[in-house]
C-alpha positions in Angstrom: 54.7 13.7 -8.6 51.9 11.6 -10.2 49.2 13.5 -11.6 45.6 11.9 -11.8 44.2 11.8 -15.2 40.7 10.8 -16.4 40.3 8.4 -19.5 38.2 9.7 -22.4 35.6 7.0 -21.5 35.6 8.2 -18.0 35.3 11.8 -19.0 32.3 11.1 -21.2 30.6 9.2 -18.4 31.3 12.0 -16.1 29.5 14.5 -18.6 26.3 12.4 -18.4 23.7 13.7 -16.1 23.7 11.9 -12.7 20.3 10.4 -11.4 20.7 9.9 -7.5 18.5 6.9 -6.2 17.9 7.5 -2.5 16.3 4.4 -0.7 15.2 3.9 2.8 15.8 0.1 2.3 19.0 -1.7 1.1 21.0 -0.4 -1.6 20.4 -0.4 -4.5 16.8 -1.4 -3.4 14.2 -3.8 -4.7 15.0 -5.1 -8.3 11.5 -5.2 -9.6 10.8 -1.7 -8.6 14.1 -0.3 -10.0 13.3 -2.2 -13.3 9.9 -0.3 -13.5 11.7 2.9 -12.6 14.2 2.4 -15.5 11.3 1.6 -17.9 10.2 5.0 -17.2 13.6 6.6 -17.8 14.0 4.5 -20.8 10.7 6.0 -22.3 12.4 9.3 -22.0 15.4 8.0 -23.8 17.6 7.6 -21.0 19.9 4.5 -20.9 22.2 3.8 -18.0 25.8 4.0 -19.0 25.1 5.5 -22.3 23.5 9.0 -21.6 22.9 8.8 -17.9 24.8 7.9 -14.7 23.4 6.7 -11.4 24.4 6.7 -7.9 22.6 4.7 -5.4 22.5 5.2 -1.6 20.4 3.0 0.8 19.8 3.6 4.5 19.2 0.0 5.2 16.1 1.0 7.4 18.2 3.5 9.6 16.4 6.8 8.8 19.0 8.7 10.7 21.5 8.1 7.9 19.2 9.7 5.3 20.6 13.3 5.7 24.2 12.2 5.1 23.2 10.1 2.2 21.3 13.1 0.6 24.4 15.0 1.1 26.6 12.3 -0.7 24.2 12.5 -3.7 24.6 16.3 -3.8 28.4 15.9 -3.6 28.1 13.4 -6.5 26.4 16.2 -8.5 22.9 14.5 -8.8 20.9 16.3 -11.3 17.8 14.9 -9.7 17.2 12.8 -6.7 14.7 9.9 -6.8 13.4 9.3 -3.3 12.4 5.7 -2.8 10.8 4.1 0.3 8.1 6.4 1.6 7.7 9.8 3.3 10.7 9.6 5.5 12.9 9.4 2.5 11.0 12.0 0.6 11.2 14.5 3.6 14.9 13.8 4.2 15.6 14.6 0.4 13.5 17.9 0.6 15.3 19.0 3.7 18.7 18.4 2.3 18.4 20.4 -0.7 16.4 23.5 -2.1 18.1 23.2 -5.6 18.4 19.6 -6.8 15.0 18.6 -8.0 13.4 15.6 -6.0 10.9 13.2 -7.3 9.2 10.9 -4.6 7.1 7.7 -4.5 4.9 7.6 -1.5 1.7 6.1 -0.4 0.2 9.0 1.5 -0.9 12.6 1.0 2.1 14.8 0.2 0.3 17.9 1.0 -0.5 16.8 4.4 2.9 15.8 5.0 4.2 19.2 3.8 6.1 17.9 0.7 4.3 20.0 -1.8 2.2 23.1 -1.7 -0.6 21.4 -3.8 -1.0 18.3 -6.1 -1.3 20.4 -9.2 1.2 23.0 -8.5 3.9 21.3 -6.3 6.1 24.4 -6.1 9.8 24.6 -4.9 11.9 21.6 -6.2 9.7 18.6 -5.2 7.0 16.5 -7.0 6.3 12.8 -7.6 3.8 10.0 -7.4 1.4 9.4 -4.5 -0.3 6.0 -4.3 -3.4 7.1 -2.5 -5.8 4.4 -3.8 -9.1 4.9 -1.7 -10.3 2.4 0.8 -7.1 0.3 1.1 -7.5 -0.5 4.7 -11.2 -1.3 4.4 -10.5 -3.7 1.6 -7.6 -5.4 3.6 -9.7 -6.0 6.6 -12.7 -7.1 4.6 -10.5 -9.5 2.7 -9.2 -11.0 5.9 -12.6 -11.2 7.5 -14.0 -12.9 4.5 -11.2 -15.5 4.7 -11.7 -15.8 8.4 -15.3 -14.9 9.5 -14.5 -15.5 13.1 -12.0 -12.5 13.1 -12.4 -10.4 16.1 -9.0 -9.0 17.0 -6.5 -7.6 14.3 -3.0 -6.9 14.9 -1.2 -3.8 13.2 2.5 -3.8 12.7 3.8 -0.3 12.4 7.1 1.6 12.2 6.4 4.5 14.6 9.2 6.5 13.1 7.3 6.9 9.8 5.8 10.4 9.6 2.4 9.0 8.5 2.4 6.3 11.3 -0.2 8.0 13.6 -2.4 8.8 10.6 -2.2 5.2 9.5 -3.0 3.7 12.8 -5.9 6.1 13.2 -7.3 4.9 9.8 -7.0 1.3 10.9 -8.7 1.9 14.2 -11.5 3.9 12.5 -12.2 1.0 9.8 -11.9 -1.7 12.5 -14.5 0.2 14.6 -17.0 0.2 11.7 -16.3 -3.6 11.2 -16.7 -4.5 14.9 -13.0 -5.4 15.3 -10.5 -4.8 18.1 -7.2 -3.5 17.1 -3.8 -4.2 18.9 -0.6 -2.4 17.9 2.8 -3.6 17.7 5.8 -1.3 16.8 8.9 -2.1 14.8 11.6 0.4 13.6 14.7 -2.0 13.5 15.1 -5.5 12.3 15.6 -6.8 15.9 12.2 -5.2 16.8 10.1 -7.4 14.5 10.3 -10.9 16.4 9.4 -9.0 19.7 6.4 -7.3 18.0 5.1 -10.7 16.8 5.6 -12.0 20.3 3.4 -9.1 21.4 0.8 -9.7 18.8 0.7 -13.6 19.7 0.4 -12.6 23.4 -2.5 -10.4 22.5 -4.2 -13.3 20.6 -4.8 -11.5 17.5 -6.6 -13.3 14.7 -4.8 -11.6 11.7 -2.0 -9.1 11.1 -2.1 -5.9 8.9 1.4 -4.7 8.0 1.2 -1.0 7.5 3.0 0.3 4.6 6.4 1.7 5.2 9.6 1.8 3.6 11.5 -0.2 6.4 8.8 -2.8 6.9 8.3 -3.2 3.0 12.1 -4.0 3.0 11.6 -6.9 5.6 8.9 -8.8 3.8 10.7 -12.2 3.9 11.3 -11.8 7.8 7.7 -10.7 8.4 6.2 -13.4 6.2 8.2 -16.0 7.9 7.3 -14.9 11.4 3.7 -14.6 10.5 3.7 -18.3 9.2 5.5 -19.3 12.3 2.9 -17.7 14.5 0.1 -19.2 12.3 -1.3 -15.7 11.7 -3.0 -14.8 8.5 -1.3 -11.6 7.2 -1.8 -8.8 4.8 0.4 -6.1 3.5 0.1 -3.5 0.8 2.9 -4.7 -1.6 3.1 -7.7 -3.9 6.5 -8.6 -2.8 5.1 -9.7 0.5 2.7 -12.4 -0.9 5.8 -13.4 -3.2 7.9 -13.8 0.1 5.3 -16.2 1.6 2.8 -13.7 3.2 -0.7 -14.7 2.8 -2.1 -11.7 1.0 -1.3 -8.3 -0.4 -3.7 -5.7 -1.5 -2.5 -2.3 -2.4 -1.4 0.2 -5.0 0.9 -1.1 -7.9 4.4 0.1 -7.0 5.7 -0.8 -10.2 3.3 1.6 -11.8 4.2 4.3 -9.3 7.9 3.7 -9.9 7.6 3.8 -13.7 5.9 7.1 -13.4 8.8 8.5 -11.1 11.3 7.4 -13.8 9.2 9.3 -16.4 9.3 12.4 -14.3 13.0 12.1 -13.7 13.6 11.9 -17.4 11.4 15.0 -18.0 13.5 17.0 -15.4 16.8 16.0 -17.0 15.4 17.3 -20.2 14.8 20.6 -18.5 11.2 20.7 -17.0 10.9 22.0 -13.5 9.7 20.1 -10.6 7.6 22.9 -9.5 5.7 22.5 -12.8 5.0 18.9 -12.9 1.8 18.0 -11.1 1.9 15.2 -8.5 0.6 11.8 -10.2 -1.9 9.8 -8.5 -1.2 6.1 -9.0 -4.7 4.5 -8.2 -4.1 1.1 -9.8 -4.5 -1.7 -7.1 -3.9 -5.3 -7.1 -4.9 -8.3 -5.0 -2.3 -11.1 -4.7 -3.0 -14.3 -2.8 -0.5 -16.9 -1.9 -2.5 -20.0 -2.1 0.4 -22.2 -0.7 0.6 -20.2 2.6 -3.2 -20.4 2.9 -2.9 -24.2 2.7 -0.2 -24.3 5.3 -2.4 -22.2 7.5 -5.2 -24.6 6.9 -7.4 -21.8 5.6 -10.0 -22.5 2.9 -9.8 -19.6 0.4 -13.2 -18.5 -0.5 -14.0 -18.7 -4.3 -15.2 -15.0 -4.3 -11.8 -13.9 -2.9 -9.9 -15.9 -5.4 -12.0 -14.6 -8.3 -11.2 -11.1 -7.4 -7.3 -11.8 -7.1 -5.0 -10.2 -9.7 -2.4 -12.9 -9.1 -2.6 -16.2 -7.3 0.7 -17.8 -6.1 0.4 -21.6 -5.9 
């Protein structure tokens, strides 16, 4: 009977601690953000293949798969799980284990979502980074109205399965009310929903579209940007990748900064620190990115004041 053996190299690799990356999007996830996460791990002295091993799991937008993926990472003996892609991913990781430390990266209040007891003392086995830069929606709507002064009706693309969806929509409505704008909501929780959502917004004769931050929607930036262009609708998202993919603008927290911080925390946990003792970090750095090529295709004259405030202009 053949006996399975492990080579010395494989045995050495097996002794390395395992970092589990759990994503709500495609596996292994966005390359730019993963590079930022690895910068954080590298700062702690961890290099993939040398003194740390990684396991990637991605739900590809299907949140019902997350519990099984968490279980897979636990079976792979992950020493820490880094939850990427928003509240749904973080919540699934927390529900899946009370022992393995979890480091999240989200754009909403982790206390309100029940992920941690407090920002300073998270408690239990969960901590991470929260990109709660103030007045994001206000600045997004102001930027669109500055670009298009006739703005009267704004469309809002939302994933209703996101635990923070109701709060996000309420915030958009409140800000729109103060600016004298009407709001039309379109839901999308699967790839096939996105074209019909844009059809709904077009039928509602919206003047522009705000893409609410969500792990699934953030993973469909190319499709959303293309449909916005096809519908001749100015659009804005929270993530830089949206503008890079052809969306008109993005305004939001720097995800690269937040992911780097998550990598730093993962490294500190691997060295023996407890998640319960690591305060949730606030990532308040924001960036405005404008795709001038898309503006020209939409026949929009970009105001000089708006261009002057941009952190990056794509031509």
